[in-house]
N, C-alpha and C positions, 0 to 999 in steps of 0.2 A: 382501466383499473378500478378495481373496487375497492373503495375505503372500509370496507366490512371486514376484510380479510383478517384473521384472528391467527393467536398463536398458541403455544403451549402456556400452562399456566403459571404464574410469577408469584413468589413470597417474599417476604422480608426475610433477612436472616436470623431474624429471632423465632421464626416459625419454620425454621429448616425441618426441624424434627415432625412436626404435623405434616410438612408437605411428604416426608418419607413414607409417612401411613398412608398419605393419598395415593402414592405410588406403588407401593409394594404390598399394601396391605390385601388379604384374600380372606375376605368375609363372604357368605353365601347363606342365604336363609333356606335355601333347597339343599344344604349341605346335610349329608348323613353320616360324616366322617367327624364328628366332634370329640370322638376319643382318640384321636392322634395324639401321640406324645410331643411336647414342645419342641424338642431336638429336631424330629423329623419335619414339623412344621417350619421350624426357622430355616431349615436345609431347601425344603421345596419354595419358601418365599424367596430365598436368595437366588436360588437357579432359575425362578420365574422372571425375577427382576434382571439377571443377568442376560437371559434370553431375549429381553424386550431390548435391552441397550445394544446388544449384537444387532439387532435388525434396526434400529433406531438410525435415521440418516436426515439430516436437515436438508431442506429441499433448497436447490439454487436460487441464487438472488432473494435469500430470506435472512432473516437474522436469528441467531441462536438466544435462548433464554439462559442468562447466565445463572438465575438463581436455582433453576431446574438442576443445572448440571452441577452446581455446588452441593444441591441437596443429595443428587445421586453419588458423589463423591464422600460425602458423610455416611451414607447408607453402606458404601463399600468399605470404609475404615470401621464402622460399627461390627460389619460382618466379621471382617479380619480380627478385631478385638475377642469376639465372641470365640472364633475359632482358636485363638491362644489360651483364653481362659478354659476352654474345654481341653485342650492339650495339658495345662498345668494341673487340671484336675483329675487325668488318667494317669501320668507319669510323675507328676510332682517336679519336674526340671525342665529346662530347656536344652534340647540337643544341639550340637554345631551345626546341623543342616537348617533347623528353625532359625538359630542365631543370624545365620548366613543370610537366610532369605528375609528376615525382619532388617539387616543391615542394608541388605539391595533393595528392599523398599523404601526405606529411610534416605537413601543416597542417589535416588534413581534420577532425580532433577539434576543433581551435580553432575552425574555422569553423561547425564544427555547434553547439558551446556558445555562439557569440555569435548565432547566429540564433535558436537557442531561448531565450537570455536576453532576447534583442529582444521576440520574440512573448509571452512570460510578462509582460512589463513592459506592453506594450500591452494585453494581455488584462486584466491586474490594473486597471488604469487604467479600463476601459472598464468593468468589474463595480463598482467603488467608486462610479463616477458612477451607473449605472443602480440599484444598491443604494440608495443615498440618495434618490433620486427617489421609488422605489418604496414607501421606507418613509413618506416625508413624506406621499404623495398620500393615505394613509389618514386624513389628519387635515384637509387642506385643498389649496388649490392657488393657485398665482402668477397674479394677474390680468394682469401686463404679459407673463408668457410662460408657457405653460401646462407647457413641458419643464424648468422650472427648480424645485429643490427649495427649501425653506424659507431654507437659509443662504444660497443664491445670490440668491435673490429680494430677501431682506433683507440685502445685503452692507453690512456696517458696522453696522448695528444690534444692539444687545446683546439686546433684549427683544421681537423681533418688529416688525413694520411693517404699514403701512396695504395693501400690496400683497399681502401673503399672507392669503388670507381662509380661513376655517374653514369646513368645509361647512355647520354649522349652529350657530347659538347657541345653541340648545336643547340640553341635555345628553344626553336619551334618544335623540334624533335623530343626533345624532354618534356616539353608542356603537352604534346599529344600523349604521350607515355604516361606521365601524370594523370591526365585524362582518362585514359583508358582503364587504369590501375583502379582509380577512384569510382569509376562507374560500374567495374566488375565486382567489386567488394561489396558496394551498396546492393545490386542486383543479386548476389550470393546470400547476403544477409536477409532480406526481404523476401526472397524466395523461400528460405528454410523456414523462416518466423510463420509466413502465411500458410505454408504446406502442413507443417507438423504441430505447431505451437502459437496460435494468435494471441494469447494472453502474453506471449513474451515481449511484444511490443510495447514501447512506451517506457516510462519511468518506473511504473508501480507503486510510487509512495501512496498517491491519493487512495488507490484501492485497499493498500495494506492498512492505511489508518481505518480504513473502514471493517476490514477483517479482524483486525486487533479489537475494535470495537464490539464485533459480535456478526458482523455481515458475513454472509457466505457466498463464495464464488467457486464453485467447485471447477477444479483442474487449475486454478490462479497459481497453486502452490504446489503442483503436481510434481513427479520426476522430470517429466517431459520438458515442462516449462523451465525447470531448472537446467537440464541439458542442452536446450535450443538458447537459452537466453545466454549460457556461458561460450557457447560456440559462436553467435552472433554478434555479441557485444564487441569484441576486438575487431569484427570484419566491420562494422556500422563506424566505429570510432577512425579506425584506419581509413575508411573511404573518405574524409574529410567533412563528413557533415558536421553540422554545427550543434552537436550532440556531445554529452559527455557520460562517464561512467559510474558517477557517483550514486545518482539515482537508482540507476539498475542493480548497483552492488547492494543496494539495501533489498532490492526483490531477490537476487539469488541467494542472499544471506538468508532470508526468510523462508526461501523454498527449501534451503539445505536444513534449517531447522524443522521443517514441517515433516520432510521425507524422512529423516533420523527419528524425530519422536515419534513416529507410527510406528516403530519396531518395540514400542515399550506399551503395555498395556495401560499403563496410566494415563498416558496421553492419547493413545489410539482413541479411546471411548468417551473422553472427555474434552470436547472441544474449549471450554473454559479454562481448564489446565494449559492446553496447548497454547492458548494465546498469551501466557505467562512467558512460555519458551520464546514465542513470535518477538515479543518485545526485546527480549535479550538479543534475539538473532538481529535485528533492527539496529541496535546499538553497536553489533561487533561489525555489520556492514559498512555503517559510516566510519567505524574506526580503522578498518583496513582500506577504505577509501581515501580517508585523508591522513593516516598514520597517528590518529588522535583516540585514543580509548576512552579518556574522561570526555572528550566534545562527544563522541558517540553515545556514551550513556546519556549526556545532558540533551541531545537531539533527540534520542528515545522518550526522555521526559517530557521535553517542550513540544515535541512536534507529532509524536506517533500515537503514544498512549494516551487512553482516554481513563484508565486505571491503572495506576504505578503505585503498587506497595512496597512497603519497605524490602521484602525476600525477594521481588522483581529486580529492584534496583541490584540488590547484591548480586543475583544472578546475572543481570545485564553486564555489571562491572567483571565478573569475572570470564564470562563468554568473550567480552571485548579485550580482557586481558589475554586469553589464550588465543585466540585469532590474531592479535598485533605480535606477540611473542612468536607464532610459527611464522610469520609474515617476515619478523627479522630475521630469524633462523635461515630463512629460504633466501634472504638478501637478494631481491632478485635484480638489483642494479649496480650491485658489487660496489656500493659505496657506503653501506651502512643506512642509508636513508630508507624510509618506509614508502616515501612518495617523490616523484620526480622533482617538484617545485619545493622541496624543503630548503630553507634558506636560514641563515644568521646574520644579524646586524650588529656591529660593533659599537658604532655611533647613536649618541641620544637625539632627541629633537628638542626644537625651542618653541618657547611659550608664542612666539609669533604666528608659527605654522597653524596654530589652532582654526585660524581663519580660513584656510585651504583645507584644512580636515572637515570642517562643518561644509565647505563647497562638496567635498567629495560625498558627505553624507546625504546632501540635497539631490546629487547626481543619483544615487543609489534608490532614493525613494521613488525620483521620477522616472528612473528606469523600469524597476519592478512595476509601477502603475501602468506605464506606456506598453510593456512587452505583454503583462496580463491581458489588457484590452485587446491588442489587436490580435494576440495568439489565440485567445477565444473565439475571435471572429474567423480567423483561419481554421481552428478547429471545426466550425460549424460548418464552413464551406468544404471542408474535406468529409467530414460525415453525410453531407447532403449529395456531394457529386461525385466524390473520388472513392468511396468505400470499395467499389468493385475494380478500381485501377491502382490499389495499394503498390503492388511490386513497380509498376511504371512508376507512379509518382515518386516512391523512394530512389528509383534509378536516376529518373530526370533532376531530382534534387541534387543528387551527387554529382550528376554531371555538369550542372548549372556552378554548383560552389566551387568544382574544382576549376572551371572556366574564370570565374570572379576571383577566385582567392589566389591561383598561382602567382599573379605578378607582384602580389604585395607580399614583402619579406615576412611581417607577422601574422599573414594568413595562411601561408603556404604550408608552414610547419604543424606539428601536432601543437594542440592547445596547453597541454601540460607542459611540453616544452618551451612554448612561448612564454607563458607563466614565469618557468624558471629563469628565462632570460631576462624578464622585464623585473623580476624581484630582485636581481643581483645588485650589489653596489658595483660602482664603476672602477673603484680601486682593486689593484690585486690582478690586472691582466684580463678582467672579464670584460669583453666587448663582442658586440655581436653587428657585423656591417656597420660600423662607424655609430654605434647607438650611444655610446659614450662620449665621441668627439665633437668638440665644440664647433668645430668648422661644419657639421653635418646637422646641426640642431634643429632648424627649422625644416629641413628636409624630413628628420625623424618625428616631429610634431606632426607633420602633416599626415604622414604615413599611419602614426598612431592614429590621428582623429579618423582616418579613412577606414582603418580596421575596425574601431570602435561603431561607426555607423553601418559597415557592411555587416560585420558580425551581429549586430542588433538586428537587422532585417532578415539575415538567415536564421537566427533563432527562432523568430517569429513564425516564420514559415516551415521550418524543420522540425521543431519540438511537436510531437504528436504523431508524426510520419509511422508506417508500421515498421519499424526496425527498434531494437533496444536504444533508447533514447532518454539522457537526462539532460537536466538543465543546470546542475550545480557547476560544473566547470565552464561550459560556454558564457555563463553570466559572470563567473569569476575572471575569466579572459577577457570579457569586455570592459569588466572594471578595473583589471589591471592595465589594459591599454590606454584606458582613460585617465587613470591614475598616475601613468608614466608620463602621459602627456603634460598634465598638471606641473607634475615633479619639473620635467625639461624646462616649462616656461617659468617657474618659480627660481629655477636655477638660474635661467637668463637674466631673469629680474635682477637677482642678488648680482651677478656679474655686472650688469649693468650700471648699478647704484650700490657698490660695496660698502660706501661710507656712508650710506643713509642712515637715519635713526631708527628707521623700521627694522634695520638687520644690526642694530648695535649689540645683540647678544651672541653673535657669531664671533668665533675664534679666529686670530689672524692667519695662523698657519695650518688650520684645520678645515678641511671642505664644510661647508655650512648646511647645504642643502643635498638630501640622498634621494634622488627621484625613485630609486627601488623601493623606499618606504611608500611613498605614495602609491605605487603600483599594488603594493601589498593591501593598504587601507582601502583603495579603490577596490580591490577584488573582495573584501569584506563587506564594503558598502552594497556591491552588488549583488551578493547572496544572502544579506539580508534583506536587502530591497524584494528579491524574487521569492523569498519564503517566508517572509516576515517573522523571522526567530533572530533571537539577540543572544542571549546568555551561551547557547551552543556555539555561536559564530564567533563569540570572543575567544572561548576557550580552544576551539578548534585553531584559529588564527595563533593563540598564543604557542600551542603544542606544534604549531608548524615552523615557528622561529626560534622559541625558548627565549626570547626577548622580554623580560620583565618590564623593559623600560617602555615598551610600546602597548601596554595593556590599558593604558589611559586615552591614548588617542584611538585605540581601538574601540572603545567603549563610548567615546564621543562620536566617532563616525558612525557606528551601529545606532546610537540613540536617536542622532538626527535621522537617519535613514528610516527607522522606526516612525518616528513623528511624522515625516513628509508622508510617508507611505499610508499612514493610516487616516489621511486627508482623503485619500483617493478611494477607500472602503477597506474593509476587513479582511485578513484572511491572505495566505499566499497562493501560491500557483496551484499547490496541491488542493488546498480548500476549496478554490475556484473549480477544479478539475471536479472535485465531488459534487459540486452544484451542477456542474455541466452535463455530468452522467446520470443525474438523479438519484444517486445513493442516498437510503434512509439514515443520514447521520447527524446526530446531534452534537455539536461542539461544546464540550464542557467549559472551554475558554470562554464563551459568550454569555452575556447576561442580558435578560430579557425582563421588560416590563408591560405587559400586556393589560393587566387590570381586569380580567375578565373570569369567570369561574369554567371549570372543565365541561361543564353542560353545554356551553356554546361550541366546543369543538369535538365532542363526541358522536359515535353513530348511534342513532336510536334503534334502527332496525338491525337488529342481531339474530343471526341464525343460532336458535338456542335448543336443547332437547328437554322435551318433557319428562319429568321422573318416571312416570309410569302409563302413559297415553300412547307410546309409540310402539309399532309393529315392526317385525324384524326387517321386512321388505321394504318398510318406509326408511329404517335407518340406512340400510343398503343405499337405496337410491340417494338419501343424502350425501353419503360418503362419496358414490359415484358422480354426483352432479355440483359438489362443491370442492373448494381447493384450499378451504380454511385450515389452519393448522391445530384448530382446536375449539371446544364449544362449550359455552356455559351451560349447566344445568338447572332447569327451573322445576318447581313443584308442579305447575301448571300451566297451561296460556292465558290463565284469567288472573291467577293471583300473581305469577312470575315471581315467586317468591325464591331467591337464589339459594340453591342446594350446593353447587360447586363446578366444578369445571374438568373436563375430560379431553386430553391431548388426542390428537389424530392418529399418532403412532400406535398408542395403547389401545384405542378405540378398534384399529383395524386388526391389531394383533388377537385381540379379544375376539372380532368376528371371524379371523380365519381359523382361528383354533377351534371355536364352535362348531362352524361347518365341516371341519377335518375329523373332529372326534366324535361326532354323532349327526343324525338326519335332524334337521331343524326345520319346522313348519315356517313358510313364509308369513304366516298370522301369528306367530309367536310373540309374545307379549315381553318388552324390553323393559327391564326396572335399572333404575339408575339412581334410587333413593338408598340411604343408609338405614338399615335395621334399627328400631328405636331401642333395643336392648343394648345395643352398642353404639350408639350415637355419640355417648360421653365419655367412651375409653380412652385411655391415652394409648400411644403406640406401645408402651411396656405391658399393657393389659388388652390388648387387642386379641379378638378370637384368632384361633389357630388357621392355617392357611389349608386349602382344598387343592387337590389336583384337578384338571380338566376331564379325568374319569367321573367325576361327580356330576358334570354336566351332561356327558352322556347317558349316564344313568338317570337321570332325570329330565331328559329331553322330552319325553312323552306328556310331562306336565305344561308344555307350551309356554314355559317363562324362562328367559334368558337373563341372568343376573351380571350387571355391570358395575355395581356399587364398589366392587373391590379395585376398581382401577380410578375411581373418582378422586379428585383432589378436593378436599371437603373446605379447604381454606385457600382460596385463589386470592390474590393481591386486589382489593377493592377499595375505593374511595368514594367520599360523598360527592355529589353532584355540584356543592358549592364551593369545592376546595378549588383555589386559586392553579390558573393554568400552569404558572412558573413551577409551583411546588410538585405537579405532575411531571413537567419535563426534566425537575431535578430527579425523581423516582427514576424515570428512564435513564438519565445518564448514570446515576450512582449505583442502581441497582440492577439495570438491564433486563427488565421483562419484555417479552414481546408484547403483551398488551396487558391493559388494566381494566378491570370491569368496574362498573359505575353502578352503585346501589343506593336506594333511598329507603329507608327504614325496612331494609331485609329485600326489598324489591330491585330486581335486574331493571335498569332504566337506560342503560347504554354500555358502549365499549370504545375505549381509545387506544390507538395505537402510535408508533412514532410517526407514521405518514400524518395520521391527523395533526399532529402536532405542527409538524414542518409545512404542512398545507395554510395552515392557520398563519404561522410566521410569515412565510413567504406573501401572503396576503396584505398582512399588515404592514410589513416592511418592504412593499412593491417598488419603492422610490429608490431602495438600496439595490435592488436586484436588477438585472439587464432585461429591459423590455424588448417584445418581439416586436422589430422594428419591419413595417413593409417595404420601407425604401431599401433598406438593407438587402431584403430578400431579391429586390429588383437589381441591386447592383451585381448581387452573387450570381444572379440568373445571367446578366450581361457578360461577366467575367467567363464564366463557364462556356457561354456561347461562343466567346473571343478564343477560348482554348480549343474549343471543338474545330472551329473554323481553321485554326493555325493547324491543329493535327490533321484535317483533312487534306490541306494544301500539302504539307510535309509528305502525307502518305502517297499523294498523286505525284509529287516529284521523286519519290525513291523509286515508284513502279514505272515510272517513265524513264528514268535515268538506267535501270537495270533491266528492261524491257520485259516485264511483268513477272521476273523471277522472285523478286522479293516483294510483298504485300504487307503492308502494315494494317492491322486492324481486322482481318478476315481471311478468309481463302485456304486453299491447301498448302500453300508455303507461306502462310501468315505468321508474323512473329507477333503473338499476343502475351504481354506480361499483365495476366489475370490469373485469378483462382476463384472457384468456386467455394473455397473455404473462406468462412466469416469469421470476424472476431465478434463475440456476442455483445461487447461494449458499442459496437457500431449500431446496434438496435436501440441503444440508450440516447435518452435527449435531456436537454436543459429542464430543470424544475421550473414549471410556469403553472400558477393556480388556474384552473383547479385539479391539476393532474399531473402525469409525468413523475411520480415519484414510486420506485420500485417498492413492490410489496410482497413480491413472491407468486402473485398470480399471474403473470406474463406468460404467454403462449408464444414464444418466440423459437424460431427456426434457429436453433444453434448445432446442425448437424456438422460433423466433422470434428469437434472440440472435444477433447479427451476430459471427461466429465469424472474425475476422481474424487474421492470424498474429500471434504476440506481442500 
């Protein structure tokens, strides 16, 4: 990859009006139409700008220019105001049609978030119903109505009913049926994802963080991704894989927002505006996943959005409110609960339990660090060796999970149902296979310990396989099983020493220890440990229980988890996946102290365009051979006086229109400089625009004028400006690139990629190093897997007499697909390369690449 890749020009917000002139001004020294009236010139200017916006598309795996999008939005608003002013001058009053049009324009954002919120709520209710039925169908069926799950079939019964039939009363046969269903569900999910929408695989949170920050991944938020994610998510969860639906809920929610917003012109043409809606959709996705609207808004603020103004917070709140209200109206569980593991606690906690709460927090931090480390190694192995075997991998994982989990009572059932059981208080007749029976206390503790260890192992190897897969619920289930185990042990300690001074705060006739609260706090610790979030976890857990009494214990647990997790590295699993995939993302939560000027990071060899020394065929050759998204314009190659900046889209548009409207000689001279008579004009006094007919009429002069497309005020800084300040400019303003000038001369250019390369070079000790011994171990593991697969294929072929052949042949069963996930081509960031900048030439055939 080439670090000299540039982008469209960037401005500060105070210069937006000047940027408008750089984008839309139509000044030409070869024009003979100076007598055109101002109204016609303004209309032509606006139409030409609209035409450029219509063809303007960001390239895949590049970043948008927030500042330029904001400038175009201001230009659109100014054109609208001028149109309204002209209307008043003609008629003197505003008609009903115009009033409705203006009201629609003003309320367009609220219409979008309302529609999006309603769609997200409906989709969440549908997915909850389907997921519960598919999860139960592995164990049995309802004789009265096959489409009902166990809870609906046995409505009102506490421990099953006669209408619900197990597939078999013979344990080995039930085991086999469970295994077959799990394998088939995973096979269906992985096959659909691989064939129709590779981007539907995984959680999607790390990619959405980058997209909201301005990164472009075409097809990631498309309708096909939304459809396949919604279909395959219940299949993947019901298969028993150690994956959850909360992360994918954010993905399909953001997909919904992107698909609906594209029906509105305000968001279809402005990527920066669209990302305000996407932030609101992320909040709604978490809200319907946890039944926590306020927690969803805080999650979007704390984890997802790099830019979160007040209006975005209000829209996020409203979108989460609508989505949650629709989900509550649908009432998918017939209990009035928004999520299955919602619970209410009546008893309070005691101060001596803080010691055990701290223990849960330590577990959460250690769990997050352990899982992130080993999951990244598993992801590396998967990307290197298993990319072409994604369907087979997911199928075998589901089969192995079914074999390992069925014997354990806590692993056999769905994870949300497991948390619902573990969160409950023992009083009120809530018991599950003797969980609350003191006679089975040690058996339950051992079973929960096994479930914790086994689920952790399965999460490490399952998260990242090519099915819709989240890590929120699996982590919470692990924390819940560990917490319930600790609660049982503390309860046993109290029963053994009821009169000890340590338990003096306990009342005599009231249960002192509630193991369900330990499961609840353990789930919060594990979720905080894997995501490295704090405030949103506390609010989400509070909204799940409605218990004000447990806010302080939750804060203690989450605070300890955060402190322990930070000792092993900053950033949660989403941030680690951003690094692993090499996305150009600057986290605004990080603070850097490099102590170097930007001149040590910038690229000195910049492809620039001389103002008057370039011929038309040379310009075409530059456009054909380079992939840069913009070019600085200089006075000449010797002085290198910076004149401005021209975007690739504007330049391509001008070249194509010039060739279309008139015959241009390959040796025609290209002019990019501003005429001296208009160099100091403000946008309000700029010369009138001309059409491309003038270019056709003047083509015989062998001069092509491009100055009307120049941005005369690109964002430029001094070479001695600290690198930390430049990184803050990238974070807060969002330009694609920043020019470096010294006394008016262009000396270099810096991009986000350049900053990240230097950051990882300096902080190399905090990043994972490329270990040759790790590669050797991975190669040995893959060789062992290959030998095992060959041995199994030979056995199957010999048993079937050659009729079934695994791995090739006419009757072969091959679980592969040629369709590749574009993310499989990405690699972890290592100095001095592997950061995406949009110049990658990767084969991503078969992927639906819709805009945004």
